[in-house]
N, C-alpha and C positions, 0 to 999 in steps of 0.2 A: 360338420361342417359351415367354415363361421360367415353369419351371414350382417351385413350392416343396416339400419332401418333407419334412413333420416327427412322421413315424413311428417317431422312436424318444423322442419329447418328455418324456414323462411316465411309461416304462416300468418297470413296477415288479418287472419278472423280469432288473433288467439283471444277473445272477449268469448269465442262460442265454445271454449273449455269450461267455462262458468256455469252453474248449475241458474239455469232458469230461474229459480227464486231468490237467488242469492244477490240480495240488495243492501245496499249500504247499510248500516248499522245506523238510526234515529238516538232511539236512547241507549242504555245501558243501567239497569236494574242489578243492585249486589244482595244478594240473599245469602243472608249472614249464618240460617240457622239450618239449611240442608245438604245433609247428607248422603241422599241412597238416590236408588237407581229409581225409584219412588217420588220421590219431590222432585227429579225432573219430569216427569212426563204428569203430574199434578200440575207444575206453572207450566211448561205449553202447551198442557190444555187449556186454561185459565184465559194465557194471554188468545191463544190462536183463536178464539170468542171474543174476542173484542174488535169490535167493528171499525177502528184506525190503524189495528196493528197486520202488515202483512205477514209479518214472520218473522218468529221468535227461538232462538235456541239457546241453551241452556249450559257454561262451562260450569261442572261439578268443582274440578282442581279452581276455579279461581272466585267460584260460588257467584258467577255470575249471570245476566239473562242479556243478549244484545238483540235487541228491537227495530224490526222495522217497521215503520208505518207514516205517519205526518210527521215531518219535523216542527211542527208549532203545537203537536197534539202536547193535553197537559198530560203528565204519567199518573197525577194522583187518582184517578177512578182504576187505570188497572192496581197501581199499589193495595189500594180498598179490596177490589174483586179477590188478588190476591190472600190478603190478610180474612179474608172471607173463609180461604180456603182451607184458612191455618198455615201459610208461610209468610214470615214475614219478610218487608221488601221495602228498600229506598233507592230514590231515585241517586245513582252513580257521580261523586264528585272527583276529578284529575285526580288527589291524591287517597281515593279508596282503594284497596287491593281487593277487599270480598275475603281474602286469605284467611284461615284461622289458623295461628299456628300452631293450636294444640296448648299452648299457657296457660288458656282457661279452665282448662280440664287437671292440670296437676295441679294443683292444691286441693278440689274433690279428692282427687286421689287419693293423695297423702294424709288427711282427714280416714278418709274411707278406710284406709291400709290400717293408722294408726291405731285407730277405735277399733278393728275387726281382731288385732292380733289381741289386744288388752281385754277383749268382750272371750276370747276364745281359748284366754289364760282364766279367766273364771268358769267358763263350762267345763274347764278340764276340772275343778275343784268341786263340778255339782257332779260332772257322769262318776268321778271317784267315790261317792258314798252319802255325801252332802246331803241333808237332808231338812225337815220340817224349818226352825227359825235361821239356819245356817244360810241352807240353799233357799230362801225366801230372799237373806239379806245377801247374798251375792247376786240375787237376779236383778233386785232393783236397783242396787250397782250397774247393773251390766244394763237395765233401762237407762241410767242415767246418763251414761256413756255413749250407747247406741242411737238413740232417738233423734237429740240434736244432730249428732255426727251424720243418721240417713237422712234427715230431710233437707242438711246442708248439702253431702256429699251426692245426692241422687237427685236434685236438682235439673243437671243436662232431658236426664232423663223423664219428669215430669213433666217439664215445659215443650217437650216437643211429642209427648203420649197429650198435654191435655189441648194443643194447637190442633192432631189431629182430630180427637173424639170431638173439640169441640162444632166441628166444621162435619161430623158425621162420618170422618173417617179413621181405619185403622191405619198404624203402622209399626216395627216392631216393638218401641219403647212404651206401648199400650199396655200388653204382658210383663213387660219388665218391671213397671212401675205398680202394676196390681198385685204381681209378687211382692212388690218390695214394702208395697201396705197394707196387706194384709198379716206378711208376715210380722209386723211390726205389728200390728194392730192385733190380731191374736194374740201373739205375746206377751202386749204388756194387758190384754186381758187375765190372760192365764198367773200372770204373777200378779194380779192382783186378789184373784179368786185361790191365790194357793194353790194354784196348779204344779206339775214335777216339770212341764218341758216350758220352753223359752227360745223364740228361733230367732234371737237377736244377730243374732254368729252369722245367720243363713241370708238374712235380709243384706250386713256390711256385707258379705264375700259373695253375694250377687251384685252389689254397687262396686266391690272392690274391682273385681276381674271382668268387669263390663266398661268400667272407663280404664281402662287397663288398655281394653280394645280400639275404644275411642285413640287415646292419646298416639299409641302407637300409628294406628290407620294415619291421624293427623300428619305423625313425621314424615311419612310419605309424600305431601303434599306443601314441606316448606319452602323448598326446590324449584317451584314449578310458577315460571314466568311466562310470559306469550310471545311468539316470535313476532305474532303482525303487529302487536308496541312497538318491538324493534325495526319491523322495516317500516312504517310511519315515522317512525323515527330521523331515520335520514332524510327523509324527507322537508327541503327548508323550508321558513317560515316564511321568508319575503325573499323578492328576486329583483330585476331591476330590469323596468322598463321606458324602450327610447319615442317620451309622447314629446310632437311637435320638434322632433329633433334634440328635446332635454336628456337626458337619464336619472331617470326618479325610478327610488328604490320604492315598490307595492310591497301590501300584502301577497301571500301568495292567492288568494280569493277573490282578488279583485282582479285576475288576470281573463281574459277572454278568449278565442282562437282568435287566431290573425295580428294577437297584438305580435309587437317585435320586442324581443329580448334581449342584452346585450350581456354577457358572460364573460369576464374575466377571466384569469388562468388560476384553478385549482376550486372554479364554482361548480357548485354538483346541478348537473340542470332541474332546475324545479317541475319540467312540463313537456309534455310529448312536441317535437319542432323539427323545424325544416329549416337547416343551415343555408345562407343565403346567397353567401358566394363563398370563395377562397376554400380555405383547406384550415385543418383542426384535426390534432390528435384524442382522442376520449379515452378513458379508461372505463368501461361498459363490464367491469367485474361483477358488477355488483347484479348486472342481468345473465352473464352468458357463466361469470365463473372463472372466465381464461384472462390473465393477468397481463398478456401482448397488448398491450397500445393499437387502437383501431384507429387506423387513417381515413378520413371522410371529407367530402370535399363537396363543393354549393348542390345544391338539392336532395343531400345525402339524409338519412332521417336520424335525430337525438331523440335519446330514449331518456324519460324523469329516472333520474338516477346514475346518471352519465357521470364522469369527469369531466372535465374541458383541459386535456393536459398541456396546448400550447392556446398561444389568442394574443388579443382578446377577438373575439366575433361574435356576429349580430345573426339572428334565427324566427323563424315565425314559429308560433303557436299553432299546432295544428290537434290536439286536445288538450282540457284544462281539465283540475277538478276529479271526480269518479272515474273519469274516462283516461284517464294516463294508465300508462303499463304499470308506474309503482302501486297506483289505488288499486288498479285488476288483483295484481300479486300479493298485496293487502289483504284483498278481504277473500282471495282464495286462499291465503294460508287460516285467514280465520275462521274461513266453515270448515276446513278440515280438521282445525283444533277441537271448534266445537261440538263437530261429528265424530272424534274419535272419544270427547269427554264422556260422549252418550252410552260408551260402550262399559256395558252392564256387566262387572264382575263375578268371582264363581260364589262367593256371600250373597251377595246383591240378590242373584236368580234362586240364591239357596234360601233367604231370609220371604221374598213373596212368595212361596209356599209355607213357609214353616210358620210365619205370624197368625194366619186361620185357623193354622190346626191347631197350636195352642189355646188357641179358647176354647175352640169347638172341645177340645178332650177336656179341661179343665170344666169346662160348663157342663159337660157329659157328664164327668164324675161327680160331682155338686147334685147336680139333679137325680143321678140311679140314687146315692143313699142319701137323702134326702128322701125319694120315698120310699128307701128299703126301711131305713133306722126310725123316720119321722124324727130325728136330733141333729137341729140345724147347724150347731156347733161338731157333732164329728161327719158332717158333710162338709162343714167347712174346713177342718183340720185337714181333711182328701184334698180338696178343693186349692190347697193352696200347698198341699205338699206337692200336688201335681202340678203346680206353674212352678215351683221351685225346683220340680227335677228338670221339666222341660225350658227354661229359661236357657234362652242358646248365650250361654256364657263362652263353650268351647265355638261353636257357629262363630262367634264375633270372634274370638281369640286365631281362628284355624286360619286366614288368610292375616293378615295382619303379625301374628308372630313369626312366622316363618317368614314374608317381606322382612323384615328389619333383621332377621336373621340371615337369609340372601344373602341382601342391600349391603350390611357389613362385611362379608366375606367377601361379595365385587370389588366396594369401596378399598379395600385391603390388596384388593392385584389391582388399582387404579383405576377402578367404573366408578363413574355415580349415576345413579336410579333417580331419577327424577320422578317418575309418572308412577304412581299407584296401582294401577291396572296396567305396569309395563312388562312386567315379571309373566303374568298369564300368558298375554299377546305374545311375548317372544316366544315361550315354549311355543305356540301353533305354528311358526314359521316353517314353511318350505322352502320359499324363493328367497334370494339374497341377489341386492342393486346397489351396487356401488357407484358413486360418481368416481371419475378420474382425474383429472386435475387437484392436488392439493390433498385427497383422497390415499389413492395409491400411487399416484407419479409426482412428481414435481420437477419443472425445468429449473435444469442447470450451467451456469457461464463455466467454462474450460478455458483456463490460461494459457494462450498459445506455448507451444515447447519452446521456439528458441527464443523465447524472449530472458534479452542480458540480467540480471538480478537487480541490477539498480534501477533499472524500470522497474521489478516487480514489485519493488521498496517502495517508488512512488505510487503504482495503482494501487498496493497495501492501502497506502495513507487516503485512497478518493473512496477505497470501496470502505471503510470504515466510516466517511460522510457522509453516505447516503443510506437511507432507512427500505431504498426500493428494495422488496423480495429479493429481485435477483442479483442483486450487486450484493445482497447478505451469502445466495451462496455461493460467489466466487471469492468472498471475504473467506470461508467455508478454505477453499480450495489452496490462501495465502496464511493462510493461520501460522504456518511456522517460518513465515515470513516478515522481516524487521520494518517498521513503515519509517516511509522514507521523509526527509526533510520539505515539506508543502507549505507553503503559505500563501492569504486568503484565499480558502479553500470557503467553497459555496457550492448549494443544491439549485439548480435549476428547474421548475416542476415542467415535468414530466420533457425533458430533454437530457436532463444527465447532471452530474459534477464537474469542477470544473478548481483551477485552483492556480498557482504560480512556481515554478522552480528554478532558479537560477537566471529569474528573467524573462523565462519560458513559461507559453501557456500548455498546461496539460489539462484535456478536458478527457471525463471516461462516461460514457452513454449513449442517447441512440446516433446511427451511424452517421444519419447526414445532418447531425447537426455540429459529433465530431470532426466530418468530412473523407469516413469511410465509406468502402461500396457496402457493406454489411449492414445487418440490422442493431448489432454493437458493434461499440469503437472504442478504442484509447489511441491516445495521440499528446505524444512529447514534441515540440516542436514541431521538426516535418513530418518525425518516423509515426505512423501510422498503425497501427495492430489492428486486424479483422477479430473480433471477441467470437468463437462459437456458440455453441449450444447444446448441448442433451438434453430430450427428458428422460430421467431416469425410475426405476420404481425403486419406491420406500422401500426400506430397510422388513422384514418378514408379511411386504402383498404378498409374494407368491406363496410362502408359505400358510398364511391366513386363507389364502383361496382354497389349495390342496385342504389343509384343516376344515372346512367349511361342507366339501366335496364329498370327504369324507363320513362327512356326518347325513349322507345322503342329499344336501341342500344343493338346490337350482342356484347356480351364479352367475348374474349376470351385467352390462356396465351399461353406464349410463352418460353421455358428456353431449355438451356444448361445443367439444371442439370435433375436427375436421375427418372424413370418412378414414383415410388414409393412415393418421395418427391414432384413430380410436383402434381401427385393424392389427396396428402393431403392436403397440399395448397389451389388446384382446391375449395376441396370438403368443406372448411371451409368458401373459399371465395362464394360459391354459384354458381362457373362456372361450365359448363358442357362439354368445347369442351378444349384441352388443346396440345401440343405439346410438347414433351422432349428429353431430350441430342441430341438438333440439332447445329448444328455449323453454326457458323457467316453467310454461304454464303447460309447452309438449311434455318436461317432466312428470308432473302432475299427472296430465292424462293417461302417459303411458302405464303409468303405475296402479291406476284406474281399471285401465283395460288390464293388465294380468290379475287385481281383484277380481274385476268382472268374470274374468276365465277360473277361477277359483282358485286362486294361486292364495295366498297368506302371502304377503310380503314386507320384508323388513328392507330400509331405505338408508343405507351409510353415504355421509355427504357430511361437505364443510363448508358450502356455501351459499352468499345471498342469495344464487340462482338453483339452489338447493332445495333451499328454507318450504317452499310451496309442496314438493315433493316429499321433504321429511314429514310435513307435518301430514300429508293423504295416506302415508303408509299406515299399515299395520303396525307396524312400532318399526321405530328409527332409532337411527347411532349416530352420533357427529363426535369426531376428535376433539381434542380439549385445545388445537393450536384452530380453530373453526371460528368462525363470525359469530356474534352475541346471537343474532338471531336464527343462525343453523345450530345454538347450542342450544336455545330457550326450545327449540321446536321438535329439540328430537327430547324420546325416552330416558337412553343414558349415553353420556357423556364418557367419552376413554381420555378421564384425564392424566392417563401414563403416557398417553399415543402409541400404547402396542398396538398393530392394528391383529393381530391373533386374542385380543381382547373380542373381539365381535364373535369367534365363537367361545369363549369362554362365555359369553355373557349369557351364547344360547342356550350352552351346557346347562349354565349356572339354574337357569329360568326350569329347564325342562326338570331339571331333581325337584327346584322349589315344589311345581306344579305337581310332581307326585309327594311330594311330603303335605302339599295342600288337600290333597284327594285321601289321604293315609289319614289324616285330619279331620276331614267330613268322615272320612269310615267309625272312626275312632269316633265321634257324636252321634251317628248313627246308630252305631250297637249298645251306646252308653245309653241312647233313649228307648231301644227298642229291649231292653231288659227294665227297666229301671221304673219305665212307663207304667208298665200291665201291673209291678209291681206295687205303684202311688196309689194308682183308681180300685184295686184293690184290695187300700186299704193296710197295707203289710208297711209300705214305707210309711214310717210317722216324718214329718219336716222335719225331725231332727237328721234323720235319715237324707232325705232328701240334700240337703245343705252336705251331708259329709260328701255327697253321691256328686250331685253337684260339682260342687269345689275340688274335688282331684277328677274329676273328668277333663275339666281345666288345666290341672296341674300336667294332666297327661299330654293332652296340645302342646303346650309351651315346652317341656320336656324331650316331646319326638323333635319339634323346631329347634332345640337347642342341640339333638343327636346330630346334627348336621355340621354344628361346628368343629367338633372333633373329626371330619372326614378331610 
């Protein structure tokens, strides 16, 4: 049974949808060294203890912390407290992105790979039977190559490990660094004392594979941008205020409730206001997503973000600064973005358990062998073999190796994945919510069937001169019609396009302006044509919905349009559940209600009014023709514009998750077999290095196996 939910249509308490703790950030800190969920917890715990901070949220993708506190507070003490906890922090400047694009790791990765290949070639000669002075000579050459290469290439791990240890913390870089240092130090000792074994190749292989995992992970973050910043960017910096009857341009921060604004045609309304008198048409697509102009009269409300289409007019400010609708939307989106960035991926959750376990096993092996043999050298060899064999190369590669292959596959099919955890979240989706206008449908103008060819040609010329989306749909219908000879063509903002033909005025646009009774009209001299419109489904819209339902997913419709239009489109698409006349904050609230009911929600939308909902959903997708803010809020962008890409993204994500779990299984089986051998003293450090490298290669090959499917 079809049902409509207009509950949020005209709420005057939109601020109620905002969380109680949602205060506008007063400071932003750049955190260049954070790289895992543990870092997020540490930063937020440290900042929450500061007396002049109300709340703090960390965005891992952008490597920033949004801090709400005393606006005049000095962030210096906070930065020092974070430094004491092993976290590097700086106060953000306007051009500080805080995003590491992975380039700083590429050179260390290349150095480690080059050195590893050369040392392994030398090791082959040793394994082939070289002995005595020849073996020692090859070992010393290996040391000359490996030691400086390891010191340079492993610096990212050393820095993060030292930052944690210096404040009494452990992170996943601590066992990695310990294994690299001990393997290199014991290898140097063995070479200096004429021993048979050296494990320089193990230290280099460990460094190379883990750096590869970090680089793959950083590749997933490069396209990340803040949708909240895009929303903030549409707010004008200055506006015109009437002071003692004189129009004066003032910074937006100077405006107060009760001020009188002067709004020219084409102006974006800077604050919430009430129209003083007369009438005006505004473009409210930034808020509602609907492209039809909205007619307002004296006493009606203007919303920050509206574009004035007719005028000029005057209005009285009713909400300024952080209280405007646009600012509330921006905060809502920022809150949702930060909340989603705290999602802990599978690798992070596994690492939280894995890191202390590695230390315990290696320490137990060392103490056990020391007590059993009394030989420190033997105990160290066993401990090093244990650390090497348990180092998380396979774990570190399990997610990024699959993610890169999956995102490459999606990109070849016209989908751009922007978030490093998007695939994991998409794999768990059970409910898909679509925006209607622009995502599933588009309004299309129709050429009257009785229009003569001569008049069609003139109309073609007028539509070519307009950038309005509706004009472009009419141009598509006139694609096979040759343009006519119209001179002095110009577009009148908010009204339409006019020109001259044979001394007669030619107009196309708003019905009242043209002189017709319909919403849209076309006039040539005394002839007036009514231009009708229909709302057409986009190609593949029904196919996409059917494909999602075939996968067992619930599909819903969410729109700011009227209930009648929403019901009609829902029926044509076979969608049983829809909400209509919903505000942007209402859309976000509905998604939160679905999630609270246990649904894992994917939001698909294209407008500014969808931005908060896109950010609030468990996962989100935007068409390639969506506005910048919507594309940046989304996890996946359908570059090709094909709606079946939604189902394809979910299918690929589910397969990717299976591959990731398989890789974790490989790592678990490997550790179950290799760790007992290492602890028992059966696996030498050399054998551990080979086993560790093999497990990493198996993980990479398992990810690559997908490419051929």
